[in-house]
C-alpha positions as CSV (number, residue, x, y, z in Angstrom):
1,M,0.0,0.0,0.0
2,K,1.6,3.3,-1.1
3,S,-1.0,5.7,0.3
4,W,-4.0,6.0,2.6
5,L,-6.1,6.1,-0.6
6,D,-5.0,2.6,-1.5
7,L,-6.1,1.4,2.0
8,E,-9.3,3.4,1.8
9,E,-10.3,1.6,-1.3
10,R,-9.6,-1.8,0.2
11,F,-11.6,-1.0,3.4
12,R,-14.5,0.5,1.3
13,R,-14.8,-2.8,-0.7
14,L,-15.3,-4.7,2.6
15,S,-17.8,-2.3,4.1
16,E,-20.9,-3.9,2.6
17,S,-20.0,-7.5,3.6
18,L,-18.8,-6.4,7.1
19,S,-21.7,-4.0,7.8
20,Y,-22.3,-5.7,11.2
21,L,-18.6,-5.8,12.3
22,R,-17.8,-3.6,15.3
23,L,-14.9,-2.8,17.6
24,D,-15.6,-3.3,21.3
25,V,-13.2,-1.8,23.8
26,Q,-13.0,-2.2,27.6
27,W,-10.6,-0.1,29.7
28,G,-10.1,0.9,33.2
29,S,-8.9,-0.8,36.4
30,S,-9.0,-4.3,34.9
31,G,-6.8,-3.3,31.9
32,E,-7.5,-2.7,28.3
33,F,-9.2,-5.2,26.0
34,W,-9.8,-4.8,22.2
35,N,-12.2,-7.1,20.3
36,V,-13.5,-7.2,16.8
37,A,-17.0,-8.6,17.1
38,G,-20.5,-8.9,15.6
39,M,-19.8,-11.5,12.9
40,S,-18.3,-14.9,12.6
41,R,-14.7,-15.1,11.5
42,N,-14.6,-15.4,7.7
43,T,-12.2,-14.4,5.0
44,D,-13.5,-10.8,4.9
45,V,-13.0,-10.4,8.7
46,R,-9.5,-11.9,8.4
47,Q,-8.8,-9.5,5.5
48,F,-10.1,-6.6,7.6
49,E,-7.7,-7.6,10.4
50,A,-4.8,-7.8,7.9
51,L,-5.6,-4.4,6.5
52,S,-5.8,-3.1,10.0
53,G,-2.2,-4.3,10.6
54,I,-1.1,-2.6,7.4
55,A,-2.8,0.6,8.4
56,G,-1.1,0.5,11.8
57,R,2.2,0.3,10.1
58,L,1.4,3.2,7.8
59,L,0.7,5.3,10.9
60,E,4.4,4.9,11.7
61,L,5.3,6.5,8.4
62,T,2.9,9.4,8.7
63,L,2.7,10.4,12.3
64,D,5.3,12.2,14.3
65,S,6.0,10.4,17.6
66,K,6.7,13.7,19.3
67,K,3.3,15.3,18.4
68,E,-0.3,14.4,18.9
69,P,-1.8,12.0,17.8
70,G,1.4,10.2,17.1
71,Q,2.5,10.4,20.8
72,T,-0.3,8.1,22.0
73,L,-0.9,6.0,18.9
74,L,2.8,5.0,18.2
75,Q,3.3,3.8,21.8
76,E,1.1,0.8,20.8
77,K,3.5,-1.9,19.4
78,N,0.8,-4.2,18.0
79,T,0.0,-2.8,14.6
80,E,-3.6,-4.1,14.5
81,R,-4.4,-2.6,18.0
82,R,-2.6,0.6,16.9
83,W,-5.2,0.9,14.1
84,Y,-8.1,0.1,16.5
85,R,-6.8,2.8,18.8
86,A,-6.8,5.2,15.9
87,L,-10.4,4.2,15.1
88,K,-11.3,4.9,18.8
89,E,-9.4,8.2,19.1
90,L,-9.6,9.8,15.7
91,S,-12.6,8.6,13.8
92,G,-15.3,10.3,15.8
93,E,-17.4,7.2,15.5
94,F,-16.4,5.5,18.8
95,K,-19.3,5.7,21.4
96,P,-18.7,5.0,25.1
97,E,-21.7,2.9,26.1
98,L,-21.4,1.6,29.6
99,S,-19.4,2.1,32.8
100,A,-19.1,0.2,36.0
101,T,-17.4,0.7,39.3
102,D,-14.8,-1.6,40.7
103,T,-15.0,-1.9,44.5
104,D,-13.0,-3.5,47.3
105,E,-14.3,-5.8,50.1
106,K,-15.5,-2.8,52.1
107,R,-17.5,-1.5,49.0
108,G,-15.0,1.4,48.6
109,V,-14.5,2.6,45.0
110,V,-11.2,1.3,43.6
111,D,-11.6,2.3,40.0
112,H,-13.9,2.3,37.1
113,I,-14.4,0.1,34.1
114,F,-15.6,1.6,30.8
115,L,-17.0,-0.1,27.7
116,G,-17.6,1.4,24.2
117,S,-17.9,0.4,20.6
118,A,-17.5,1.6,17.1
119,Y,-20.0,0.1,14.5
120,R,-19.5,-0.6,10.8
121,I,-15.7,-0.4,11.3
122,A,-14.8,-1.3,7.7
123,E,-16.6,1.9,6.6
124,V,-15.3,3.9,9.5
125,S,-11.8,2.7,8.6
126,A,-12.2,3.8,5.0
127,N,-13.3,7.3,6.2
128,L,-10.5,7.5,8.6
129,C,-8.0,6.7,5.8
130,L,-9.4,9.7,3.8
131,M,-9.0,12.0,6.8
132,L,-5.5,10.7,7.4
133,H,-4.6,11.2,3.7
134,S,-5.6,14.9,4.0
135,K,-3.8,15.6,7.2
136,F,-0.9,13.1,7.4
137,P,-0.1,11.9,3.8
138,V,2.3,8.9,3.5
139,R,5.9,10.2,3.1
140,D,7.9,8.6,0.4
141,G,11.0,7.3,2.1
142,R,12.9,6.6,-1.2
143,T,15.9,8.6,-2.3
144,F,15.8,10.7,-5.4
145,W,17.7,8.1,-7.4
146,R,15.5,5.2,-6.2
147,R,12.3,7.2,-7.1
148,L,13.9,7.9,-10.5
149,C,14.7,4.3,-11.1
150,D,11.3,3.0,-9.8
151,D,9.2,5.5,-11.7
152,Y,11.2,6.0,-14.9
153,G,13.8,3.3,-15.0
154,R,12.3,1.4,-18.0
155,Q,11.8,4.5,-20.0
156,L,15.4,5.7,-19.2
157,V,16.9,2.4,-20.3
158,I,14.9,2.3,-23.5
159,G,15.8,6.0,-24.2
160,A,19.5,5.2,-23.6
161,I,19.4,2.2,-26.0
162,L,17.7,4.2,-28.7
163,A,20.2,7.1,-28.3
164,L,23.1,4.6,-28.5
165,L,21.6,3.0,-31.6
166,A,21.1,6.4,-33.2
167,A,24.7,7.3,-32.5
168,I,25.9,4.0,-34.0
169,I,23.7,4.4,-37.1
170,G,25.0,8.0,-37.4
171,L,28.6,6.8,-37.4
172,F,28.0,4.3,-40.2
173,F,25.7,6.2,-42.4
174,G,26.6,9.8,-41.5
């Protein structure tokens, strides 16, 4: 994937078949738990999870670890969860739904547990890719010469061969 637009297209293709897929998150005193739910595991769900890992890696190329949102997102080492965290924090589609209180034996409040979800996460992922493309485009890490070779290498070689042939023909018939 060269850009967020490539990923957006792939997520968008999955949005119809994964319309019931959601991201459930629990956080608080008992820890943090991420779960893709709402549908049985099939090839489209596995493809969504693989694309999420790729999107998580692309975040490394686009976000600055010293600035928000890179500071919080890039601390997550698991690339899939990094993408899920981006869905939660950046998409605007994550909804906190439930909270509970964790108490000790004397019924004193120890901490809180929170639950929330984002629905239609393939579509939400596609929209987030569009937003990221506008604000944090993928930087091309190639050198000038590598880009020249990758983008125009074939044309340069053909041009050089034709120039050489023209010079040889010019020597013999000129």
